[in-house]
N, C-alpha and C positions, 0 to 999 in steps of 0.2 A: 314463743312456740307457735308454729302455724297449725292449721286444722288437721294436718297429718301427724301432729305430735313431734315435729322436727324443729330443733332449735336452729336459728340462723347463726352462721359464723360471724363473729365480730360484733355482736350486740346490735343495737338499734341502727347503727350506721351501715352494717354489713361489711365493713372493712376489717380484714383479718387482724390487723395490728390493734384494732380497737377492742378486741375481745379481752375481757377481764377475767374470764373463767380459766381454771387450770385444765390441762389435758384430762385429768382424772374426772372432772365434772362432765366431760363430753364422751368419756369412754363408753363403748358399745352403743353409740348412736350414729345415725347418718345425719350429717349436717348439710344444709343447703345454704350457701351464701350467695351474694350477688355475683361473684366471679366464677365459682366452681363448686360442685358437690365434693364433700370430703366424707369418706367412710373410715371410722376408727374402730378397731376391734382388738381384743387382747385374749390370749389363752395362756394357761400355765400347765407345765408338765414336770414330772420328776426327772426327765432326761437332762443330761448336761447341755450347756450352751453349745459346745462343740458339735455334739450329735445333732441337735435341732438345727443349728446353723447350716451344717453340711447338707442336711435333708432339704430345708426350705430354700436356701440360696441357689441350689440346683433347681431352677424354675421348672424343669421337666416334671418335677414331683407334683406340681399344682393340679395336674389332671387326676391325681389320687385323692385330693381333698377338697377341691373347689367344684361343686356340682354344676356351675355355669361353664366350666371348661371341658370341652369334649375331646380335644386333642392338643398336644404340645410337642413341637419339634425343635431340638437345639440346632441352630443354624451355623454355629461355630465349633471348631474342634478344640479339644483340650479341656483342662479343668475350668471351673467357674472363675472368671476374672473380669475386670472392667473391660467392656467391649463384647462380652459374651452376649449372644442374641438368641431369641426364641420366638417362634411363630405359634400363636395360640388360635384355636378355633373355639369360639364362644357361642353359647345359646342362652338367650334371655327371653323368656316367653316363647313365642314362635319365631323369633328373629335369630338368624345365623349371622355371626360377625367374625371377622378375622382381625387380629392385632399382632404387631411385632413389638417385642419387648427387648430392651438392651440394658445390661448392667452398667450403671453410670457411676456408682460408688460402691466400694467393697472394703469392709474393715472386719475381717474374720476374728473372732466369732461374734462380733457385736452388731454389725449393721450391713444390710444390703439395700441398695436403692436401684430401682429399675424405672426406665421411662418407656411407656407404651404408646404406639401410634396405630390408629386404625382409620377407616374411612369416615366414621361418625364421631370419634372421640380420641382424645389423647389423655394419658394418665401418668402420674408419678406415684409409684408404690414404694413406701419406705417401711422396711421391716427391721425392727430392733430386737435384739436378744439380750436379756438381762438375767444374770445369775441371781437366784433368790436365796435369801438366808435359809439355812437348813438344807440346801440342795435344790436342784431343779432349775427351771428356766421360765421366765415370762417372755412371751412373744407379743410385741405391739406392732400391729399392722395398720398403717395409715395409707389410704389411697385417695389421691386428689384427682378428680376426673373433670376434664373440660370438654364439653360438647363442641362440635364443629359445625360450621355453616348454619343451615336452617334448624338443625337439631339444638342449637343454643337457645332457641326460643322455648323449647320444652324443659330446659334445665330447672326452672323453679318448681316444676310439677313432678320431678323424678325422685323426690325424697323417699316415698314408699318403695319404689323399685330398688333404689340403692340400699335401703335398709335391709330388704330381703336378700339382696346379693351378699351384703356383708355378713348377715346372720348365717347364710348357707355356707360361706367360706369359713367363718369362725367355727361353726359346729363341725364341719368336715375336718378341719385341721385338728381340732380338739380330739375327735374320734381317732384320726390316724396316728397322732402322737401317743394316745392311750394304747393303741394296738402295738406300736413300736416299744413302748415302755413295758407292756406285758410280755412281749417276746424277748426282751433283754433280761428278764428275771430268771 
């Protein structure tokens, strides 16, 4: 664990395949490895996997639950499918950024994977939906972020920022799903 309280990915070598810990051990932590930061967060809701998947996989909804996203526009027509694209306006601290995300894998109602590209970073967001015993759904959101150009030099120092980003998105999604659950009763 570094001085920011962040565990490196992959143990002492920093290589992702060298990690001996399970995903559960890293849950709700921002991890900084040699190659890229990884944010892993989970939320649970009483809503069905179908309902949660339909809401989250339509990435336009991100503006309703991720406080770092100020706007989101769907760039493609029709239902969410592989190839659906979204343009996001982001704000982290005082910095305004723009990223374009594309759905690269879709397995309704279990999984959506999106790849994002921006001027400073690229990301792969993997969102899994698991039906829980007794009803409800667990949402596991993993985001791998790779800084570009000179911003790569800052990557080892961004653990605190990525932890705050992950916490804000997790808390926002938990709140929004609770609102949806309350409205469905």
